[in-house]
C-alpha positions as CSV (number, residue, x, y, z in Angstrom):
1,M,0.0,0.1,0.2
2,K,2.6,2.4,0.7
3,N,4.8,1.5,-2.3
4,T,1.7,2.8,-4.0
5,I,0.6,5.8,-2.2
6,F,4.2,6.4,-3.2
7,L,4.0,6.0,-7.1
8,I,1.1,8.1,-7.1
9,A,2.2,10.8,-5.2
10,F,5.5,10.5,-7.2
11,M,3.2,10.5,-10.5
12,L,1.5,14.1,-9.5
13,F,4.1,16.0,-8.1
14,S,7.0,14.9,-10.6
15,T,5.1,16.3,-13.6
16,M,6.0,19.8,-14.9
17,S,3.7,22.7,-14.7
18,F,3.1,25.0,-17.1
19,A,0.6,28.5,-17.5
20,H,-2.4,28.3,-18.8
21,F,-1.8,31.2,-21.6
22,P,0.8,31.8,-24.3
23,V,4.0,32.4,-23.0
24,T,6.4,33.9,-25.4
25,K,10.1,32.6,-25.5
26,T,12.9,34.2,-27.1
27,V,15.9,32.2,-28.2
28,V,19.3,33.0,-29.5
29,E,21.0,30.3,-31.9
30,G,24.1,32.0,-33.1
31,N,23.3,35.4,-34.6
32,E,19.2,34.3,-35.0
33,V,17.0,35.5,-32.4
34,I,14.0,33.5,-32.7
35,E,10.7,34.0,-31.2
36,A,8.1,31.1,-29.9
37,T,4.8,31.0,-28.6
38,I,4.3,28.1,-26.4
39,S,0.6,27.7,-25.8
40,N,-1.6,25.7,-23.7
41,S,-2.0,22.6,-25.7
42,D,1.9,22.6,-25.4
43,A,2.0,22.6,-21.8
44,F,-0.2,19.1,-21.9
45,A,2.3,17.6,-23.6
46,G,4.0,15.9,-21.4
47,K,0.7,14.5,-20.0
48,T,0.2,10.3,-20.6
49,Q,-2.9,8.6,-20.8
50,V,-0.8,5.6,-18.9
51,A,-0.4,7.8,-16.1
52,A,-3.9,9.0,-16.2
53,L,-5.6,5.7,-16.4
54,L,-3.2,4.6,-13.4
55,I,-4.6,7.4,-11.3
56,C,-8.3,6.7,-12.6
57,F,-8.1,3.3,-11.6
58,F,-6.3,3.8,-8.0
59,L,-7.8,7.4,-7.1
60,G,-10.7,7.9,-9.5
61,G,-12.9,7.9,-6.6
62,I,-11.7,10.8,-5.3
63,G,-10.9,12.6,-8.8
64,I,-7.4,13.2,-8.8
65,H,-7.2,12.1,-12.4
66,R,-9.3,15.0,-13.2
67,F,-6.9,17.0,-11.7
68,Y,-4.1,16.0,-13.5
69,L,-5.9,16.3,-16.6
70,G,-6.5,19.6,-15.9
71,D,-10.6,19.8,-15.5
72,I,-10.3,21.7,-12.2
73,W,-13.8,21.9,-11.7
74,Q,-14.7,18.6,-12.6
75,G,-12.1,17.3,-10.4
76,V,-13.6,19.6,-7.2
77,V,-17.5,18.4,-8.1
78,Q,-16.0,14.6,-8.1
79,L,-13.9,14.8,-5.4
80,L,-17.3,16.1,-3.2
81,T,-19.8,13.3,-4.7
82,F,-16.9,10.8,-4.3
83,G,-16.4,10.4,-8.3
84,G,-20.4,10.5,-8.5
85,L,-20.0,7.2,-5.9
86,G,-18.6,5.6,-8.5
87,V,-20.5,5.6,-11.8
88,W,-18.5,9.0,-12.7
89,T,-15.2,6.9,-12.3
90,L,-16.1,4.2,-14.2
91,I,-17.3,6.2,-17.5
92,D,-13.9,8.3,-17.1
93,F,-11.9,5.3,-16.9
94,I,-13.3,3.8,-20.4
95,R,-13.4,7.1,-22.0
96,I,-9.6,7.3,-21.1
97,C,-9.3,3.7,-22.2
98,V,-10.2,4.5,-25.3
99,G,-8.8,7.3,-25.9
100,D,-11.7,10.2,-25.5
101,L,-10.5,12.0,-22.4
102,G,-7.4,14.1,-22.1
103,P,-6.0,16.8,-21.0
104,G,-7.7,19.5,-21.7
105,W,-10.6,17.9,-23.8
């Protein structure tokens, strides 16, 4: 049990944080100055379906997978309703398995 909690905590806190608005970055390569805009969709590139699936399986009853995917409001509602008494969690688990539920969708 301790190993499972450690693994889940490690996955949650080892992910990188990104801004939820476009960020302009200036890069100097040699004599060239390149400006790149990083959008919200680029920020979610590090989130994986496997991690979301594992989080949903182990902590789906309290909605932690929704926080991981960036759906804060739905995560709070699932936290307060214990995942819709398991029904909402089961639906989310199936949607993650088939690839219909992901970061920012």
